N, CA, C and O atoms as a Tripos MOL2 file, in Angstrom:
@<TRIPOS>MOLECULE
protein
  292   291    73     0     0
PROTEIN
NO_CHARGES

@<TRIPOS>ATOM
      1 N          72.2070  123.0320  108.8490 N.3       1 MET1
      2 CA         73.5940  122.6360  108.8510 C.3       1 MET1
      3 C          73.8690  121.7830  107.6200 C.2       1 MET1
      4 O          73.1530  120.8190  107.3490 O.2       1 MET1
      5 N          74.9020  122.1410  106.8870 N.am      2 GLN2
      6 CA         75.2500  121.4120  105.6800 C.3       2 GLN2
      7 C          76.4480  120.5160  105.9580 C.2       2 GLN2
      8 O          77.4150  120.9320  106.5970 O.2       2 GLN2
      9 N          76.3740  119.2920  105.4760 N.am      3 ILE3
     10 CA         77.4820  118.3570  105.6040 C.3       3 ILE3
     11 C          78.2540  118.3820  104.2950 C.2       3 ILE3
     12 O          77.6920  118.1500  103.2250 O.2       3 ILE3
     13 N          79.5320  118.6630  104.3890 N.am      4 THR4
     14 CA         80.3640  118.7070  103.2010 C.3       4 THR4
     15 C          81.2340  117.4650  103.1580 C.2       4 THR4
     16 O          81.9080  117.1320  104.1330 O.2       4 THR4
     17 N          81.2170  116.7910  102.0350 N.am      5 THR5
     18 CA         82.0950  115.6400  101.8530 C.3       5 THR5
     19 C          82.9170  115.8540  100.5990 C.2       5 THR5
     20 O          82.4900  116.5370   99.6690 O.2       5 THR5
     21 N          84.0640  115.2800  100.5840 N.am      6 ILE6
     22 CA         84.8690  115.2440   99.3760 C.3       6 ILE6
     23 C          84.5790  113.8950   98.7530 C.2       6 ILE6
     24 O          84.9400  112.8510   99.2970 O.2       6 ILE6
     25 N          83.9360  113.9290   97.6260 N.am      7 ASN7
     26 CA         83.5390  112.6950   96.9700 C.3       7 ASN7
     27 C          84.7550  112.1380   96.2460 C.2       7 ASN7
     28 O          85.0890  112.5980   95.1540 O.2       7 ASN7
     29 N          85.4120  111.1630   96.8330 N.am      8 ASN8
     30 CA         86.6620  110.6320   96.3000 C.3       8 ASN8
     31 C          86.4120  109.3120   95.5810 C.2       8 ASN8
     32 O          86.4860  108.2440   96.1890 O.2       8 ASN8
     33 N          86.1150  109.3870   94.2810 N.am      9 PRO9
     34 CA         85.8050  108.1560   93.5570 C.3       9 PRO9
     35 C          86.9890  107.2060   93.4600 C.2       9 PRO9
     36 O          86.7980  105.9980   93.3170 O.2       9 PRO9
     37 N          88.2190  107.7350   93.5370 N.am     10 ASN10
     38 CA         89.3800  106.8490   93.4430 C.3      10 ASN10
     39 C          89.4340  105.8670   94.6000 C.2      10 ASN10
     40 O          89.9140  104.7460   94.4310 O.2      10 ASN10
     41 N          88.9550  106.2580   95.7630 N.am     11 LYS11
     42 CA         88.9120  105.3340   96.8910 C.3      11 LYS11
     43 C          87.8630  104.2530   96.6570 C.2      11 LYS11
     44 O          88.0770  103.0910   97.0020 O.2      11 LYS11
     45 N          86.7420  104.6310   96.0760 N.am     12 VAL12
     46 CA         85.7110  103.6360   95.7580 C.3      12 VAL12
     47 C          86.2940  102.6110   94.7870 C.2      12 VAL12
     48 O          86.1130  101.4070   94.9630 O.2      12 VAL12
     49 N          86.9800  103.0880   93.7840 N.am     13 LEU13
     50 CA         87.6410  102.1990   92.8270 C.3      13 LEU13
     51 C          88.6250  101.2800   93.5480 C.2      13 LEU13
     52 O          88.6750  100.0820   93.2690 O.2      13 LEU13
     53 N          89.3950  101.8290   94.4580 N.am     14 GLY14
     54 CA         90.3670  101.0330   95.2070 C.3      14 GLY14
     55 C          89.7140   99.9420   96.0370 C.2      14 GLY14
     56 O          90.1680   98.7980   96.0360 O.2      14 GLY14
     57 N          88.6430  100.2950   96.7480 N.am     15 TYR15
     58 CA         87.9410   99.2860   97.5460 C.3      15 TYR15
     59 C          87.2980   98.2390   96.6460 C.2      15 TYR15
     60 O          87.3130   97.0500   96.9660 O.2      15 TYR15
     61 N          86.7350   98.6720   95.5280 N.am     16 ARG16
     62 CA         86.1070   97.7180   94.6040 C.3      16 ARG16
     63 C          87.1410   96.7040   94.1080 C.2      16 ARG16
     64 O          86.8780   95.5020   94.0780 O.2      16 ARG16
     65 N          88.2990   97.1920   93.7270 N.am     17 LYS17
     66 CA         89.3430   96.2880   93.2320 C.3      17 LYS17
     67 C          89.9040   95.4180   94.3500 C.2      17 LYS17
     68 O          90.1850   94.2380   94.1390 O.2      17 LYS17
     69 N          90.0670   95.9960   95.5360 N.am     18 MET18
     70 CA         90.6030   95.2350   96.6590 C.3      18 MET18
     71 C          89.6980   94.0430   96.9860 C.2      18 MET18
     72 O          90.1840   92.9650   97.3310 O.2      18 MET18
     73 N          88.3850   94.2420   96.8760 N.am     19 TYR19
     74 CA         87.4340   93.1750   97.1810 C.3      19 TYR19
     75 C          87.0610   92.3640   95.9390 C.2      19 TYR19
     76 O          86.1440   91.5440   95.9730 O.2      19 TYR19
     77 N          87.7900   92.6060   94.8380 N.am     20 LYS20
     78 CA         87.6330   91.8450   93.5920 C.3      20 LYS20
     79 C          86.1950   91.8700   93.0600 C.2      20 LYS20
     80 O          85.6200   90.8390   92.7130 O.2      20 LYS20
     81 N          85.6440   93.0670   93.0110 N.am     21 LEU21
     82 CA         84.2900   93.2700   92.5040 C.3      21 LEU21
     83 C          84.3700   93.9810   91.1600 C.2      21 LEU21
     84 O          85.3360   94.6930   90.8840 O.2      21 LEU21
     85 N          83.3610   93.7880   90.3320 N.am     22 ASN22
     86 CA         83.3120   94.5730   89.1050 C.3      22 ASN22
     87 C          82.2630   95.6730   89.2560 C.2      22 ASN22
     88 O          81.4550   95.6620   90.1850 O.2      22 ASN22
     89 N          82.2950   96.6120   88.3330 N.am     23 GLN23
     90 CA         81.3990   97.7610   88.4210 C.3      23 GLN23
     91 C          79.9330   97.3530   88.4040 C.2      23 GLN23
     92 O          79.1090   97.9980   89.0530 O.2      23 GLN23
     93 N          79.5970   96.3060   87.6840 N.am     24 SER24
     94 CA         78.1890   95.9130   87.5860 C.3      24 SER24
     95 C          77.6220   95.4780   88.9320 C.2      24 SER24
     96 O          76.4350   95.6740   89.1900 O.2      24 SER24
     97 N          78.4510   94.8890   89.7930 N.am     25 VAL25
     98 CA         77.9900   94.4870   91.1280 C.3      25 VAL25
     99 C          77.5790   95.7190   91.9310 C.2      25 VAL25
    100 O          76.5240   95.7320   92.5660 O.2      25 VAL25
    101 N          78.4180   96.7510   91.8980 N.am     26 LEU26
    102 CA         78.1070   97.9510   92.6760 C.3      26 LEU26
    103 C          76.9870   98.7570   92.0330 C.2      26 LEU26
    104 O          76.1810   99.3630   92.7380 O.2      26 LEU26
    105 N          76.9260   98.7720   90.7110 N.am     27 ALA27
    106 CA         75.8170   99.4500   90.0350 C.3      27 ALA27
    107 C          74.4870   98.8080   90.4370 C.2      27 ALA27
    108 O          73.5080   99.5040   90.7060 O.2      27 ALA27
    109 N          74.4650   97.4890   90.4730 N.am     28 LYS28
    110 CA         73.2480   96.7750   90.8760 C.3      28 LYS28
    111 C          72.8990   97.0850   92.3270 C.2      28 LYS28
    112 O          71.7300   97.2840   92.6590 O.2      28 LYS28
    113 N          73.9120   97.1260   93.1910 N.am     29 GLU29
    114 CA         73.6880   97.4400   94.6080 C.3      29 GLU29
    115 C          73.0660   98.8280   94.7690 C.2      29 GLU29
    116 O          72.2310   99.0430   95.6480 O.2      29 GLU29
    117 N          73.4790   99.7660   93.9130 N.am     30 LEU30
    118 CA         72.9540  101.1330   93.9830 C.3      30 LEU30
    119 C          71.6900  101.3140   93.1510 C.2      30 LEU30
    120 O          71.0680  102.3760   93.1800 O.2      30 LEU30
    121 N          71.3160  100.2790   92.4120 N.am     31 ASN31
    122 CA         70.1390  100.3290   91.5440 C.3      31 ASN31
    123 C          70.2680  101.4420   90.4920 C.2      31 ASN31
    124 O          69.3360  102.2080   90.2480 O.2      31 ASN31
    125 N          71.4620  101.4980   89.8800 N.am     32 ILE32
    126 CA         71.7130  102.4510   88.8020 C.3      32 ILE32
    127 C          72.3440  101.6920   87.6430 C.2      32 ILE32
    128 O          72.8210  100.5700   87.8070 O.2      32 ILE32
    129 N          72.3410  102.3110   86.4830 N.am     33 GLY33
    130 CA         72.9340  101.6840   85.3130 C.3      33 GLY33
    131 C          74.4530  101.6310   85.3970 C.2      33 GLY33
    132 O          75.0790  102.3840   86.1430 O.2      33 GLY33
    133 N          75.0230  100.7350   84.6240 N.am     34 LEU34
    134 CA         76.4710  100.5640   84.6210 C.3      34 LEU34
    135 C          77.1870  101.8330   84.1520 C.2      34 LEU34
    136 O          78.2020  102.2170   84.7330 O.2      34 LEU34
    137 N          76.6710  102.4860   83.1120 N.am     35 ASN35
    138 CA         77.2970  103.7250   82.6370 C.3      35 ASN35
    139 C          77.2420  104.8090   83.7030 C.2      35 ASN35
    140 O          78.2150  105.5350   83.9030 O.2      35 ASN35
    141 N          76.1190  104.9200   84.3800 N.am     36 THR36
    142 CA         75.9800  105.9080   85.4530 C.3      36 THR36
    143 C          76.9780  105.6220   86.5600 C.2      36 THR36
    144 O          77.6320  106.5350   87.0630 O.2      36 THR36
    145 N          77.0980  104.3530   86.9410 N.am     37 TYR37
    146 CA         78.0630  103.9930   87.9780 C.3      37 TYR37
    147 C          79.4820  104.3370   87.5290 C.2      37 TYR37
    148 O          80.2610  104.8980   88.2990 O.2      37 TYR37
    149 N          79.8100  104.0030   86.2970 N.am     38 SER38
    150 CA         81.1450  104.2690   85.7670 C.3      38 SER38
    151 C          81.4750  105.7590   85.8220 C.2      38 SER38
    152 O          82.5870  106.1380   86.1910 O.2      38 SER38
    153 N          80.5110  106.6020   85.4560 N.am     39 PHE39
    154 CA         80.7190  108.0560   85.5380 C.3      39 PHE39
    155 C          81.0230  108.4730   86.9670 C.2      39 PHE39
    156 O          81.8970  109.3080   87.2000 O.2      39 PHE39
    157 N          80.3120  107.9000   87.9180 N.am     40 LYS40
    158 CA         80.5180  108.2520   89.3280 C.3      40 LYS40
    159 C          81.8910  107.7810   89.8040 C.2      40 LYS40
    160 O          82.6110  108.5310   90.4630 O.2      40 LYS40
    161 N          82.2480  106.5600   89.4760 N.am     41 GLU41
    162 CA         83.5280  106.0170   89.9200 C.3      41 GLU41
    163 C          84.7020  106.7670   89.2820 C.2      41 GLU41
    164 O          85.7700  106.8810   89.8840 O.2      41 GLU41
    165 N          84.5040  107.2700   88.0800 N.am     42 ASN42
    166 CA         85.5590  108.0010   87.3820 C.3      42 ASN42
    167 C          85.5380  109.5010   87.6670 C.2      42 ASN42
    168 O          86.3180  110.2550   87.0850 O.2      42 ASN42
    169 N          84.6490  109.9360   88.5590 N.am     43 GLY43
    170 CA         84.6290  111.3280   88.9840 C.3      43 GLY43
    171 C          83.9260  112.2860   88.0390 C.2      43 GLY43
    172 O          84.0210  113.5010   88.2150 O.2      43 GLY43
    173 N          83.2220  111.7670   87.0370 N.am     44 LYS44
    174 CA         82.4990  112.6370   86.1070 C.3      44 LYS44
    175 C          81.2160  113.1700   86.7340 C.2      44 LYS44
    176 O          80.7870  114.2840   86.4340 O.2      44 LYS44
    177 N          80.6110  112.3760   87.5980 N.am     45 THR45
    178 CA         79.4770  112.8150   88.4170 C.3      45 THR45
    179 C          79.7330  112.3240   89.8330 C.2      45 THR45
    180 O          80.5620  111.4390   90.0450 O.2      45 THR45
    181 N          79.0300  112.8900   90.7990 N.am     46 GLU46
    182 CA         79.2690  112.5450   92.1970 C.3      46 GLU46
    183 C          78.2720  111.5110   92.7050 C.2      46 GLU46
    184 O          77.1330  111.4370   92.2440 O.2      46 GLU46
    185 N          78.7300  110.7210   93.6580 N.am     47 PHE47
    186 CA         77.8240  109.8390   94.3790 C.3      47 PHE47
    187 C          76.9450  110.7000   95.2780 C.2      47 PHE47
    188 O          77.4170  111.6670   95.8760 O.2      47 PHE47
    189 N          75.6720  110.3480   95.3710 N.am     48 THR48
    190 CA         74.7860  111.0470   96.2980 C.3      48 THR48
    191 C          75.0660  110.5510   97.7140 C.2      48 THR48
    192 O          75.7200  109.5250   97.9020 O.2      48 THR48
    193 N          74.5720  111.2770   98.6950 N.am     49 LEU49
    194 CA         74.7480  110.8540  100.0840 C.3      49 LEU49
    195 C          74.1190  109.4770  100.2990 C.2      49 LEU49
    196 O          74.6900  108.6300  100.9860 O.2      49 LEU49
    197 N          72.9580  109.2600   99.7170 N.am     50 SER50
    198 CA         72.2880  107.9610   99.8230 C.3      50 SER50
    199 C          73.1530  106.8510   99.2200 C.2      50 SER50
    200 O          73.2690  105.7700   99.7980 O.2      50 SER50
    201 N          73.7540  107.1150   98.0710 N.am     51 GLU51
    202 CA         74.6200  106.1170   97.4370 C.3      51 GLU51
    203 C          75.8670  105.8630   98.2760 C.2      51 GLU51
    204 O          76.3310  104.7270   98.3720 O.2      51 GLU51
    205 N          76.4090  106.9140   98.8820 N.am     52 MET52
    206 CA         77.5780  106.7460   99.7450 C.3      52 MET52
    207 C          77.2410  105.8610  100.9380 C.2      52 MET52
    208 O          78.0400  105.0160  101.3400 O.2      52 MET52
    209 N          76.0630  106.0600  101.4950 N.am     53 ARG53
    210 CA         75.6390  105.2180  102.6260 C.3      53 ARG53
    211 C          75.4930  103.7640  102.1970 C.2      53 ARG53
    212 O          75.9380  102.8530  102.8950 O.2      53 ARG53
    213 N          74.8580  103.5510  101.0300 N.am     54 LYS54
    214 CA         74.6600  102.1840  100.5310 C.3      54 LYS54
    215 C          75.9920  101.4920  100.2640 C.2      54 LYS54
    216 O          76.1660  100.3210  100.6040 O.2      54 LYS54
    217 N          76.9310  102.2140   99.6550 N.am     55 LEU55
    218 CA         78.2340  101.6140   99.3790 C.3      55 LEU55
    219 C          78.9750  101.2960  100.6680 C.2      55 LEU55
    220 O          79.6300  100.2590  100.7740 O.2      55 LEU55
    221 N          78.8740  102.1790  101.6390 N.am     56 THR56
    222 CA         79.5250  101.9270  102.9270 C.3      56 THR56
    223 C          78.9720  100.6580  103.5600 C.2      56 THR56
    224 O          79.7360   99.8100  104.0210 O.2      56 THR56
    225 N          77.6570  100.5240  103.5830 N.am     57 LEU57
    226 CA         77.0520   99.3130  104.1460 C.3      57 LEU57
    227 C          77.4600   98.0740  103.3530 C.2      57 LEU57
    228 O          77.7080   97.0150  103.9300 O.2      57 LEU57
    229 N          77.5280   98.2090  102.0490 N.am     58 PHE58
    230 CA         77.9260   97.0800  101.2080 C.3      58 PHE58
    231 C          79.3630   96.6620  101.5150 C.2      58 PHE58
    232 O          79.6330   95.4740  101.6960 O.2      58 PHE58
    233 N          80.2860   97.6200  101.5770 N.am     59 PHE59
    234 CA         81.6950   97.3100  101.8450 C.3      59 PHE59
    235 C          81.9100   96.7910  103.2620 C.2      59 PHE59
    236 O          82.8990   96.1040  103.5180 O.2      59 PHE59
    237 N          81.0070   97.1030  104.1830 N.am     60 LYS60
    238 CA         81.1390   96.6250  105.5640 C.3      60 LYS60
    239 C          81.0430   95.1000  105.6610 C.2      60 LYS60
    240 O          81.5010   94.5200  106.6460 O.2      60 LYS60
    241 N          80.4620   94.4490  104.6680 N.am     61 GLN61
    242 CA         80.4360   92.9870  104.7020 C.3      61 GLN61
    243 C          81.8430   92.4130  104.5210 C.2      61 GLN61
    244 O          82.0990   91.2700  104.9000 O.2      61 GLN61
    245 N          82.7450   93.1920  103.9510 N.am     62 TYR62
    246 CA         84.1360   92.7730  103.7860 C.3      62 TYR62
    247 C          85.0160   93.2860  104.9220 C.2      62 TYR62
    248 O          85.9850   92.6320  105.3080 O.2      62 TYR62
    249 N          84.6770   94.4500  105.4520 N.am     63 ASN63
    250 CA         85.4230   95.0620  106.5510 C.3      63 ASN63
    251 C          84.4290   95.7730  107.4600 C.2      63 ASN63
    252 O          84.0700   96.9190  107.1870 O.2      63 ASN63
    253 N          83.9740   95.1290  108.5300 N.am     64 PRO64
    254 CA         82.9410   95.7010  109.4030 C.3      64 PRO64
    255 C          83.3320   97.0280  110.0590 C.2      64 PRO64
    256 O          82.4600   97.7740  110.5030 O.2      64 PRO64
    257 N          84.6210   97.3280  110.1230 N.am     65 ASN65
    258 CA         85.0700   98.5610  110.7720 C.3      65 ASN65
    259 C          85.1900   99.7390  109.8120 C.2      65 ASN65
    260 O          85.5160  100.8470  110.2390 O.2      65 ASN65
    261 N          84.9360   99.5230  108.5410 N.am     66 LEU66
    262 CA         85.0670  100.5630  107.5310 C.3      66 LEU66
    263 C          84.0250  101.6560  107.7480 C.2      66 LEU66
    264 O          82.8670  101.3660  108.0490 O.2      66 LEU66
    265 N          84.4390  102.9020  107.5960 N.am     67 THR67
    266 CA         83.5110  104.0260  107.7570 C.3      67 THR67
    267 C          83.3260  104.7510  106.4250 C.2      67 THR67
    268 O          84.1310  104.6060  105.5050 O.2      67 THR67
    269 N          82.2600  105.5250  106.3430 N.am     68 MET68
    270 CA         82.0020  106.3140  105.1530 C.3      68 MET68
    271 C          83.1300  107.3220  104.9350 C.2      68 MET68
    272 O          83.5210  107.5790  103.7960 O.2      68 MET68
    273 N          83.6510  107.8890  106.0160 N.am     69 ASP69
    274 CA         84.7670  108.8350  105.9000 C.3      69 ASP69
    275 C          85.9790  108.1860  105.2420 C.2      69 ASP69
    276 O          86.6400  108.8060  104.4100 O.2      69 ASP69
    277 N          86.2700  106.9560  105.6070 N.am     70 GLU70
    278 CA         87.4280  106.2650  105.0290 C.3      70 GLU70
    279 C          87.2670  106.0540  103.5270 C.2      70 GLU70
    280 O          88.2550  106.0340  102.7930 O.2      70 GLU70
    281 N          86.0540  105.9020  103.0800 N.am     71 ILE71
    282 CA         85.8040  105.6620  101.6630 C.3      71 ILE71
    283 C          85.7360  106.9660  100.8780 C.2      71 ILE71
    284 O          86.2640  107.0500   99.7690 O.2      71 ILE71
    285 N          85.0960  107.9760  101.4410 N.am     72 PHE72
    286 CA         84.7640  109.1640  100.6530 C.3      72 PHE72
    287 C          85.5130  110.4380  101.0140 C.2      72 PHE72
    288 O          85.3450  111.4480  100.3300 O.2      72 PHE72
    289 N          86.3270  110.4330  102.0540 N.am     73 LEU73
    290 CA         87.0910  111.6450  102.3800 C.3      73 LEU73
    291 C          88.5430  111.4810  102.0100 C.2      73 LEU73
    292 O          89.3380  112.3990  102.2120 O.2      73 LEU73
@<TRIPOS>BOND
     1     1     2 1
     2     2     3 1
     3     3     4 2
     4     3     5 am
     5     5     6 1
     6     6     7 1
     7     7     8 2
     8     7     9 am
     9     9    10 1
    10    10    11 1
    11    11    12 2
    12    11    13 am
    13    13    14 1
    14    14    15 1
    15    15    16 2
    16    15    17 am
    17    17    18 1
    18    18    19 1
    19    19    20 2
    20    19    21 am
    21    21    22 1
    22    22    23 1
    23    23    24 2
    24    23    25 am
    25    25    26 1
    26    26    27 1
    27    27    28 2
    28    27    29 am
    29    29    30 1
    30    30    31 1
    31    31    32 2
    32    31    33 am
    33    33    34 1
    34    34    35 1
    35    35    36 2
    36    35    37 am
    37    37    38 1
    38    38    39 1
    39    39    40 2
    40    39    41 am
    41    41    42 1
    42    42    43 1
    43    43    44 2
    44    43    45 am
    45    45    46 1
    46    46    47 1
    47    47    48 2
    48    47    49 am
    49    49    50 1
    50    50    51 1
    51    51    52 2
    52    51    53 am
    53    53    54 1
    54    54    55 1
    55    55    56 2
    56    55    57 am
    57    57    58 1
    58    58    59 1
    59    59    60 2
    60    59    61 am
    61    61    62 1
    62    62    63 1
    63    63    64 2
    64    63    65 am
    65    65    66 1
    66    66    67 1
    67    67    68 2
    68    67    69 am
    69    69    70 1
    70    70    71 1
    71    71    72 2
    72    71    73 am
    73    73    74 1
    74    74    75 1
    75    75    76 2
    76    75    77 am
    77    77    78 1
    78    78    79 1
    79    79    80 2
    80    79    81 am
    81    81    82 1
    82    82    83 1
    83    83    84 2
    84    83    85 am
    85    85    86 1
    86    86    87 1
    87    87    88 2
    88    87    89 am
    89    89    90 1
    90    90    91 1
    91    91    92 2
    92    91    93 am
    93    93    94 1
    94    94    95 1
    95    95    96 2
    96    95    97 am
    97    97    98 1
    98    98    99 1
    99    99   100 2
   100    99   101 am
   101   101   102 1
   102   102   103 1
   103   103   104 2
   104   103   105 am
   105   105   106 1
   106   106   107 1
   107   107   108 2
   108   107   109 am
   109   109   110 1
   110   110   111 1
   111   111   112 2
   112   111   113 am
   113   113   114 1
   114   114   115 1
   115   115   116 2
   116   115   117 am
   117   117   118 1
   118   118   119 1
   119   119   120 2
   120   119   121 am
   121   121   122 1
   122   122   123 1
   123   123   124 2
   124   123   125 am
   125   125   126 1
   126   126   127 1
   127   127   128 2
   128   127   129 am
   129   129   130 1
   130   130   131 1
   131   131   132 2
   132   131   133 am
   133   133   134 1
   134   134   135 1
   135   135   136 2
   136   135   137 am
   137   137   138 1
   138   138   139 1
   139   139   140 2
   140   139   141 am
   141   141   142 1
   142   142   143 1
   143   143   144 2
   144   143   145 am
   145   145   146 1
   146   146   147 1
   147   147   148 2
   148   147   149 am
   149   149   150 1
   150   150   151 1
   151   151   152 2
   152   151   153 am
   153   153   154 1
   154   154   155 1
   155   155   156 2
   156   155   157 am
   157   157   158 1
   158   158   159 1
   159   159   160 2
   160   159   161 am
   161   161   162 1
   162   162   163 1
   163   163   164 2
   164   163   165 am
   165   165   166 1
   166   166   167 1
   167   167   168 2
   168   167   169 am
   169   169   170 1
   170   170   171 1
   171   171   172 2
   172   171   173 am
   173   173   174 1
   174   174   175 1
   175   175   176 2
   176   175   177 am
   177   177   178 1
   178   178   179 1
   179   179   180 2
   180   179   181 am
   181   181   182 1
   182   182   183 1
   183   183   184 2
   184   183   185 am
   185   185   186 1
   186   186   187 1
   187   187   188 2
   188   187   189 am
   189   189   190 1
   190   190   191 1
   191   191   192 2
   192   191   193 am
   193   193   194 1
   194   194   195 1
   195   195   196 2
   196   195   197 am
   197   197   198 1
   198   198   199 1
   199   199   200 2
   200   199   201 am
   201   201   202 1
   202   202   203 1
   203   203   204 2
   204   203   205 am
   205   205   206 1
   206   206   207 1
   207   207   208 2
   208   207   209 am
   209   209   210 1
   210   210   211 1
   211   211   212 2
   212   211   213 am
   213   213   214 1
   214   214   215 1
   215   215   216 2
   216   215   217 am
   217   217   218 1
   218   218   219 1
   219   219   220 2
   220   219   221 am
   221   221   222 1
   222   222   223 1
   223   223   224 2
   224   223   225 am
   225   225   226 1
   226   226   227 1
   227   227   228 2
   228   227   229 am
   229   229   230 1
   230   230   231 1
   231   231   232 2
   232   231   233 am
   233   233   234 1
   234   234   235 1
   235   235   236 2
   236   235   237 am
   237   237   238 1
   238   238   239 1
   239   239   240 2
   240   239   241 am
   241   241   242 1
   242   242   243 1
   243   243   244 2
   244   243   245 am
   245   245   246 1
   246   246   247 1
   247   247   248 2
   248   247   249 am
   249   249   250 1
   250   250   251 1
   251   251   252 2
   252   251   253 am
   253   253   254 1
   254   254   255 1
   255   255   256 2
   256   255   257 am
   257   257   258 1
   258   258   259 1
   259   259   260 2
   260   259   261 am
   261   261   262 1
   262   262   263 1
   263   263   264 2
   264   263   265 am
   265   265   266 1
   266   266   267 1
   267   267   268 2
   268   267   269 am
   269   269   270 1
   270   270   271 1
   271   271   272 2
   272   271   273 am
   273   273   274 1
   274   274   275 1
   275   275   276 2
   276   275   277 am
   277   277   278 1
   278   278   279 1
   279   279   280 2
   280   279   281 am
   281   281   282 1
   282   282   283 1
   283   283   284 2
   284   283   285 am
   285   285   286 1
   286   286   287 1
   287   287   288 2
   288   287   289 am
   289   289   290 1
   290   290   291 1
   291   291   292 2
@<TRIPOS>SUBSTRUCTURE
     1 MET1         2 RESIDUE 1 A MET
     2 GLN2         6 RESIDUE 1 A GLN
     3 ILE3        10 RESIDUE 1 A ILE
     4 THR4        14 RESIDUE 1 A THR
     5 THR5        18 RESIDUE 1 A THR
     6 ILE6        22 RESIDUE 1 A ILE
     7 ASN7        26 RESIDUE 1 A ASN
     8 ASN8        30 RESIDUE 1 A ASN
     9 PRO9        34 RESIDUE 1 A PRO
    10 ASN10       38 RESIDUE 1 A ASN
    11 LYS11       42 RESIDUE 1 A LYS
    12 VAL12       46 RESIDUE 1 A VAL
    13 LEU13       50 RESIDUE 1 A LEU
    14 GLY14       54 RESIDUE 1 A GLY
    15 TYR15       58 RESIDUE 1 A TYR
    16 ARG16       62 RESIDUE 1 A ARG
    17 LYS17       66 RESIDUE 1 A LYS
    18 MET18       70 RESIDUE 1 A MET
    19 TYR19       74 RESIDUE 1 A TYR
    20 LYS20       78 RESIDUE 1 A LYS
    21 LEU21       82 RESIDUE 1 A LEU
    22 ASN22       86 RESIDUE 1 A ASN
    23 GLN23       90 RESIDUE 1 A GLN
    24 SER24       94 RESIDUE 1 A SER
    25 VAL25       98 RESIDUE 1 A VAL
    26 LEU26      102 RESIDUE 1 A LEU
    27 ALA27      106 RESIDUE 1 A ALA
    28 LYS28      110 RESIDUE 1 A LYS
    29 GLU29      114 RESIDUE 1 A GLU
    30 LEU30      118 RESIDUE 1 A LEU
    31 ASN31      122 RESIDUE 1 A ASN
    32 ILE32      126 RESIDUE 1 A ILE
    33 GLY33      130 RESIDUE 1 A GLY
    34 LEU34      134 RESIDUE 1 A LEU
    35 ASN35      138 RESIDUE 1 A ASN
    36 THR36      142 RESIDUE 1 A THR
    37 TYR37      146 RESIDUE 1 A TYR
    38 SER38      150 RESIDUE 1 A SER
    39 PHE39      154 RESIDUE 1 A PHE
    40 LYS40      158 RESIDUE 1 A LYS
    41 GLU41      162 RESIDUE 1 A GLU
    42 ASN42      166 RESIDUE 1 A ASN
    43 GLY43      170 RESIDUE 1 A GLY
    44 LYS44      174 RESIDUE 1 A LYS
    45 THR45      178 RESIDUE 1 A THR
    46 GLU46      182 RESIDUE 1 A GLU
    47 PHE47      186 RESIDUE 1 A PHE
    48 THR48      190 RESIDUE 1 A THR
    49 LEU49      194 RESIDUE 1 A LEU
    50 SER50      198 RESIDUE 1 A SER
    51 GLU51      202 RESIDUE 1 A GLU
    52 MET52      206 RESIDUE 1 A MET
    53 ARG53      210 RESIDUE 1 A ARG
    54 LYS54      214 RESIDUE 1 A LYS
    55 LEU55      218 RESIDUE 1 A LEU
    56 THR56      222 RESIDUE 1 A THR
    57 LEU57      226 RESIDUE 1 A LEU
    58 PHE58      230 RESIDUE 1 A PHE
    59 PHE59      234 RESIDUE 1 A PHE
    60 LYS60      238 RESIDUE 1 A LYS
    61 GLN61      242 RESIDUE 1 A GLN
    62 TYR62      246 RESIDUE 1 A TYR
    63 ASN63      250 RESIDUE 1 A ASN
    64 PRO64      254 RESIDUE 1 A PRO
    65 ASN65      258 RESIDUE 1 A ASN
    66 LEU66      262 RESIDUE 1 A LEU
    67 THR67      266 RESIDUE 1 A THR
    68 MET68      270 RESIDUE 1 A MET
    69 ASP69      274 RESIDUE 1 A ASP
    70 GLU70      278 RESIDUE 1 A GLU
    71 ILE71      282 RESIDUE 1 A ILE
    72 PHE72      286 RESIDUE 1 A PHE
    73 LEU73      290 RESIDUE 1 A LEU
């Protein structure tokens, strides 16, 4: 069974700005370089499922009810 997600980087950007974070904070959280993170946030490359899970857990510290679907669909 394949899980299909719509990788919506604009929502990630929105949550990052809403919580007043910069790209380097999220790049560090994902253990990737800043340029790599920027490409993902700008839709040039996609976040992996593992990265989506990590970002969801990270954003939950600001909103415990937030789901991965709300961020990435």
